[in-house]
C-alpha positions in Angstrom: 80.6 118.0 161.2 77.1 117.2 159.9 75.8 120.6 161.0 78.6 122.4 159.1 77.9 120.3 156.0 74.2 121.1 156.2 75.0 124.8 156.6 77.2 124.6 153.6 74.5 122.9 151.5 71.9 125.4 152.6 74.3 128.3 151.8 74.9 126.8 148.3 71.2 126.5 147.6 70.6 130.1 148.7 73.4 131.4 146.6 72.1 129.5 143.5 68.6 131.0 144.0 70.1 134.4 144.2 71.5 134.0 140.7 75.1 132.7 141.2 76.3 129.7 139.2 76.9 126.4 140.9 80.7 127.0 140.6 80.5 130.4 142.2 78.2 129.1 144.9 80.4 126.2 145.7 83.5 128.4 146.0 81.6 130.9 148.3 80.4 128.0 150.5 83.9 126.6 150.7 85.1 129.9 152.0 82.3 130.1 154.5 83.0 126.5 155.7 86.7 127.2 156.0 86.0 130.3 158.1 83.7 128.3 160.4 86.0 125.3 160.7 89.0 127.4 161.7 87.1 128.8 164.6 87.4 125.4 166.3 90.9 124.3 167.3 91.9 120.9 166.0 89.1 120.7 163.4 90.3 119.6 159.9 88.6 122.1 157.6 89.0 120.1 154.4 86.7 117.4 155.6 83.9 120.0 155.9 84.2 121.3 152.4 83.5 117.9 150.7 80.0 119.0 149.8 81.2 122.2 148.2 83.7 120.2 146.0 81.0 117.6 145.2 78.7 120.4 144.2 81.1 121.4 141.4 80.4 118.1 139.6 77.0 119.6 138.7 78.5 122.3 136.6 77.5 122.4 132.9 80.9 122.8 131.3 79.5 124.2 128.0 76.9 126.5 129.5 77.3 130.1 128.5 78.4 132.7 131.0 75.3 134.3 132.6 74.5 138.0 132.4 75.6 139.3 129.0 74.8 142.9 128.1 72.3 143.7 125.3 75.2 144.8 123.0 77.1 141.6 123.7 74.0 139.6 123.0 73.6 141.3 119.7 77.2 140.7 118.8 76.9 137.0 119.7 73.9 136.5 117.5 76.1 135.3 114.7 76.0 131.5 114.9 79.3 129.9 116.0 80.8 126.8 114.5 80.1 123.8 116.7 83.3 122.5 118.3 84.3 119.0 117.5 85.0 116.6 120.3 88.7 116.7 119.4 88.7 120.5 119.7 87.0 120.2 123.1 89.8 117.8 124.2 92.5 120.2 123.1 90.7 123.1 124.9 90.3 121.0 128.0 94.1 120.3 128.0 94.9 124.0 127.3 92.6 125.4 130.0 93.8 123.4 133.0 94.1 126.5 135.2 91.1 128.6 136.0 92.2 132.3 136.3 88.8 133.3 137.6 89.2 130.9 140.6 92.9 131.5 141.3 93.0 135.3 140.7 96.0 134.7 138.4 97.2 132.5 135.6 98.4 129.0 136.5 102.0 129.7 135.4 102.2 132.6 137.9 101.0 130.8 140.9 103.4 129.9 143.7 102.3 126.7 145.2 104.2 127.3 148.4 102.5 130.6 148.9 98.9 129.4 148.3 96.5 130.2 151.1 94.1 127.5 152.3 91.3 129.2 150.4 93.4 129.1 147.2 93.9 125.4 147.9 90.2 124.9 148.2 89.6 126.7 145.0 92.2 124.6 143.2 90.6 121.4 144.3 87.2 122.6 143.0 88.8 123.6 139.7 90.8 120.4 139.4 87.7 118.2 140.0 85.9 120.2 137.3 88.7 119.7 134.8 89.0 116.0 135.5 85.3 115.4 135.1 85.3 117.5 131.9 88.2 115.4 130.5 86.5 112.1 131.4 83.3 113.3 129.7 85.1 114.3 126.5 87.0 111.0 126.3 83.7 109.2 126.8 82.2 111.1 123.9 85.2 110.2 121.8 84.8 106.5 122.6 81.1 106.7 121.7 81.9 108.4 118.4 84.5 105.7 117.7 87.3 108.2 117.2 90.9 106.9 116.9 94.2 108.0 118.1 95.0 109.1 114.5 92.1 111.6 114.8 93.9 113.2 117.7 97.5 112.8 116.6 97.9 111.9 112.9 101.2 110.5 111.6 102.4 108.8 108.4 103.0 105.1 108.3 106.8 105.5 108.0 106.8 107.5 111.2 106.3 106.7 114.9 105.3 109.0 117.7 106.3 109.7 121.3 104.5 112.0 123.8 106.7 115.0 124.6 106.5 114.3 128.3 107.9 110.8 127.7 110.8 112.3 125.6 111.8 114.6 128.4 111.6 112.1 131.2 113.2 108.9 132.4 110.2 106.7 131.7 112.5 104.6 129.4 116.0 104.1 130.8 119.4 103.1 129.2 120.8 101.0 132.0 123.2 98.2 131.3 121.6 95.0 129.8 123.3 92.9 132.4 121.7 94.8 135.3 118.4 93.4 136.7 115.5 95.6 136.0 114.3 97.7 139.0 110.8 97.4 140.5 109.2 100.8 141.1 106.5 101.4 143.8 104.8 104.7 143.1 108.2 106.4 142.6 108.8 109.8 141.2 110.4 109.6 137.7 112.8 112.3 136.6 111.3 114.9 134.3 113.1 117.8 132.7 110.2 120.1 133.6 109.8 120.3 137.4 106.1 121.3 137.0 105.4 117.8 135.6 105.3 114.9 138.1 105.2 111.3 136.9 104.9 108.6 139.6 105.5 105.1 138.3 104.6 101.6 139.6 105.9 98.6 137.7 109.0 97.0 136.3 111.7 99.3 134.8 111.1 100.1 131.2 114.1 100.5 128.8 114.7 102.3 125.6 116.5 99.2 124.2 113.2 97.3 123.8 110.1 98.5 125.7 110.1 101.9 124.0 110.3 100.4 120.5 107.6 97.8 121.2 105.2 100.4 122.7 105.7 102.8 119.7 104.9 99.9 117.3 101.8 99.0 119.2 100.6 102.6 118.9 101.2 102.3 115.2 99.0 99.1 115.1 96.3 100.9 117.1 96.3 104.3 115.5 93.4 103.7 113.1 91.2 101.7 115.5 88.6 103.3 117.6 89.8 104.3 121.1 89.3 101.5 123.6 88.8 98.8 120.9 90.9 95.6 120.7 93.8 95.6 118.3 95.3 92.4 116.8 98.7 91.5 115.4 101.1 88.6 115.3 104.4 88.4 117.1 106.0 87.7 113.7 104.6 91.0 112.5 105.9 92.8 115.6 109.4 91.4 115.4 109.6 92.4 111.7 108.3 95.9 112.2 110.7 96.5 115.2 113.6 95.2 113.2 114.4 92.2 115.4 115.5 88.7 114.2 112.8 86.0 113.9 113.8 83.4 116.4 112.6 82.1 119.9 114.8 84.5 121.8 113.2 87.6 120.3 109.7 86.1 120.5 110.2 85.7 124.2 111.7 89.2 124.4 108.7 90.7 122.6 106.2 88.9 125.0 108.2 90.1 128.0 108.0 93.7 126.7 104.2 93.6 126.3 103.8 92.1 129.7 105.9 94.8 131.3 103.9 97.5 129.4 100.7 96.0 130.7 101.9 95.9 134.3 102.5 99.7 134.3 100.7 102.3 136.4 101.4 106.0 136.0 100.1 108.9 138.1 100.7 112.1 136.1 100.4 115.7 137.3 100.9 118.3 134.6 100.0 121.9 134.0 98.6 120.8 130.7 96.0 118.4 131.8 95.7 118.4 135.6 96.0 114.7 136.8 95.8 111.3 135.2 95.6 108.4 137.6 96.4 104.7 137.1 97.4 105.0 133.5 98.8 101.8 131.9 100.6 101.9 128.6 98.8 98.6 127.7 95.5 98.2 129.4 94.7 94.6 128.4 96.8 91.9 126.7 96.1 88.3 125.7 97.1 85.6 123.2 94.0 84.4 121.3 93.2 82.3 118.2 92.4 84.0 115.0 89.2 82.4 113.8 90.0 82.9 110.1 93.6 81.7 110.1 93.6 79.6 113.3 96.8 81.2 114.3 97.7 82.7 117.6 97.6 86.5 117.7 98.2 89.2 120.2 95.0 91.0 121.4 95.7 94.3 123.0 93.5 97.2 124.3 95.0 100.6 125.0 93.7 102.9 127.7 91.3 105.6 126.5 93.2 108.2 128.6 96.3 107.7 126.5 94.9 110.3 124.1 95.5 113.0 126.7 99.3 112.5 126.4 99.0 113.4 122.7 96.3 116.1 122.8 97.0 119.7 121.7 99.9 118.4 119.5 102.0 117.5 122.5 103.8 114.7 120.7 106.7 114.4 118.3 107.3 112.2 115.2 110.4 110.1 114.4 111.5 108.4 111.2 111.0 104.8 112.2 113.7 103.0 110.1 116.4 105.4 111.4 115.1 105.7 114.9 114.8 102.0 115.6 118.4 101.5 114.5 119.8 103.9 117.1 121.6 102.8 120.3 119.5 103.3 123.4 121.5 106.4 124.5 121.3 108.0 121.0 117.6 107.3 120.9 117.0 108.9 124.3 119.0 111.9 123.2 116.9 112.2 120.0 113.7 111.8 122.1 114.8 115.0 123.9 115.9 116.9 120.8 112.8 116.0 118.7 110.5 117.4 121.4 112.0 120.9 121.1 111.9 123.0 117.9 115.1 124.7 119.1 116.7 122.6 121.8 118.6 124.6 124.5 122.0 123.3 125.6 121.5 120.3 127.8 123.6 119.6 130.8 125.4 116.2 130.7 124.1 115.5 134.2 120.5 116.4 133.2 120.8 114.1 130.2 122.0 111.3 132.4 118.9 111.8 134.6 116.6 111.8 131.5 118.3 108.5 130.5 117.9 107.0 134.0 121.6 106.0 133.8 123.4 104.9 136.9 126.8 105.9 135.4 129.0 107.4 138.2 132.0 108.3 136.0 131.6 111.7 134.5 134.4 111.2 131.9 132.9 107.9 130.7 129.4 109.4 130.5 130.7 112.3 128.4 132.4 109.8 126.0 129.2 107.8 125.7 127.3 111.0 125.0 129.8 112.1 122.3 129.3 108.7 120.6 125.5 109.3 120.7 125.9 112.7 119.1 128.0 111.3 116.3 125.4 108.5 115.8 122.6 111.1 115.3 124.7 113.0 112.8 125.6 109.9 110.8 121.9 109.0 110.7 121.1 112.5 109.4 118.6 113.0 112.2 120.3 116.2 113.3 122.5 118.6 111.4 125.0 118.7 114.2 125.4 117.6 117.8 128.4 117.9 120.1 129.6 118.1 123.7 131.3 121.2 124.9 132.5 121.3 128.5 129.6 120.0 130.5 126.7 120.5 128.0 125.3 119.0 124.8 124.5 121.3 121.9 122.6 120.5 118.7 121.4 122.1 115.5 118.2 120.4 114.3 
């Protein structure tokens, strides 16, 4: 193994000296190592290409492409506007796939048909993208940018990432049912290209979704990764709950569940996010000015990736928080599409994470949710016809 690794490193060094970029050299070396490894039965080739993948971490992401022609150099003499960190984040999310490595666009790739060399190239590209994303988020933190800088919304609105609106992250199961405990389980998502694995206690639309959206509101003007402070009284008021011990306890339980979350997300938009918690840190502390107990919360810096490139939707808070859990989940799906396609009743049940086994009863519950959205003037029209849900925004 060591001899193959040394050969790969030597090959990379020679290719770089000949004028290739680190990225091109790493990929060429990976191919060479793969060819060498497959000549020996029983040898696992991926172990030998670690040095090639590690080499990709040295790539200067913003370096210009080498070898421009004289005419191209003259045309590029006009100074270009420097990209902001936020624009870089959007570009990083947009440019998840590397056509020059795959030989085709990401949307056209068939994962099943990928050759071992394609798999190697994908790992090199993915590592590059993850490192670029981490670097940009680090810059955003140093510049003290806020979530509002990435995804601005008015104070009478709240936001939801589109991937959350199209998945069963928040469920509508019966209040009397004990919440499930998930252990790195795949959560249903409408788009099969998006995979969300979840570890933690079941989150519900009835309370956890509302509390999280309100916490995002408190944090939107604060620098990413900085502590945010609010009182439980303030939270109950803003969520629209009664001020009494039962709801104080309920709010605390929601925050603790949100803190105990861990999401592993794979998406064509942003490659992978690992170990994402909806609330990174939570504590009850004393406010030195008022001597009152307040909630101290820190959100994960990687949350901004869920909202980057306008991949989020806005809801009118007063109307939205008054919806039943089923109607809220329906609106979550509708609001994340400019023109929603008809939605199968069974697909909607999966998005809701419902355990309903009676098709007729689920259809009735869905019709009630449609009427609720119409009455709240959140949609022009919504109805169930045969086995599908239709809407006019």
